[in-house]
N, C-alpha and C positions, 0 to 999 in steps of 0.2 A: 750173833753169838756163834764162835769156834761151831764148825758141824757134830769133832768130835772134840772129844775130852778126856788122854788118856791117862790111866795115872799106872801105880806099880803094880795092881789088880783087877783096877775095872773100867771100862769103856762106859761114858756116857752120852751119849745119846740121843737126838729126836725123834719122836717116839714115831712107828709104825700101823699104821693100819696092822699088821698081819703082830704085833704084840696086845691084841684086844686081847685075845682067849687067855695069856699069862695073867694080867691086869688082874684078868675075872678072879681066877683061881687063885692069886693073891691076895686080892680082897674082898673076898668072903670068907673072910677070918673077921671074928669079932672081937679078936685079939689086938690086932692090926687094926682095925675102924675104931676101935674106942677113945684113941687118944691123933685121933682127924675129927675137924669141925665136918668140913663141908660134902664127906664120901656118902653116899647111900649106902644104905643097907638091908636086906641082899645086893650083892652089885650086880648087875644082868653084863651082861656080853652091852645092853644099847645104851651103858651108862657106858662105858670102856667105850666104844663107838667113837661115842659123844662128843668125848672127854678127846682122843683123839683129834676128833674130827675136827674140831669148835674151840677144842683152850690148848693140848700138844702145838699140835703145827703152824702154831698160827703164836706162839708165843716161845720167843727166840732163846727164853732162858729156863723152861723144861723141858727135862733130860727126864728120859731114861738111861738106869744103872743099872748096865750088863757087868756080869761078872761067866766067864768061857760062853758066851756070847747064847746066855740067858738072864732075860729080865728078875732080876731080886727089885726094885722098883725103883722110885721115883725122888728125883730132887730138884728147886724149884726157884730161883733169886726173880719175883718179881717184889709184890709192895712188899716183902718179907724174904727172909730163907725161911724154905718148906722143905719140909724130909717124910720118906715111909719107905721102911724094905722089910718085903715079909718075913714070918714066921722064922720060918725054913735056915734063912742066912743071919737074921739077931746073931749079937755076940763074938760079931767076928770083925768089927771094927773099919764094917765097910762104910754106915752111914758115917761114920770121921771121914776116914778118907776122900769120896766122893763132894764134903760136904766143905773140907782142904781146897778143893780145883774147884768149886763153883765160888770161890769166896776169894782165890786169887786172882780170878781172873774178876771179878765183882769191882778187885778193888784196885787190877791194870785199869779200872775205866771210869769210875770213878771216885769221888770222895768224899759224897753223904752214908754218913753212919747206918750200919746192917740192922735194919731189927729180921724179931725173927723171936717162938717164945715156948710154950710146952704145955701142958695141961699138968699140973698139978697131980703127981702124982708117976710119972713117968718118967723114973728114975734113972732108964735109958736118956733122953733126948737131955734131961738138963746135963745127963755128963758132957754129952756130945757140946751140947751149946760151949755147955766154961769148959773145957779143954779147946774150944779152939780160943777161948779171948773175952765174950759172950757176958754180961754183963747184967743186974735185973735191970731194972726201972720201973716195976710197979705188976696190978694185977690187973685185970679184967675179965669179964664173963659174957660168956658166949655159948652158941647155939649146937650143940655138938649132933647136926646131923644122923650121924647111925645109931646114940642112944638117943636122940629125942629128949635131952635133956637139955638141961643150962651146965656147963663145966665153967672151971677156973682156970683160962690162964696163966702163964706167969707170963710177964714181957720182958723181953730180954733183948741189949743191942751191944752190936761189936762199931769201935773206931776203929777209924786206918790206922790212929798213933798205938790201938790196945794190938791189932792186929799184927803189923811190921816190927814190932818190941817181942814178940809173940814168936818170928820170923827167924 
């Protein structure tokens, strides 16, 4: 991965240990984590440090999203495109901007379709994926760690052809 991706308003970079406190601040909000499946709640400093040291720093496709050098969210392309944004930064188009950059980088080196998905009811995430050209492919059940219950995930996929047609 390029160590840094710069968009018009954002910087996407690898996580650093110094990001831990900001991760804790942003993820200790049930309105954010209710739309995620693998994030514990409440979110503690040890969770953030474990994520940074054992996941984010080893996963070349996991990026901190920064606006004016302040952490605002996370985006990654592993098995699928995944992201979240802190509530103070909602409705500003940051996720779409960051996702557009990550998807462009993905298709520079990959021919495979790019999967993603969102919890049913998460209209913001539905809009982001739809605007990028993702199409629904089915639904599945997943355990939401923060909610401690099953949720329905709308599976989505973006093909290279749809991505290129939208550019």
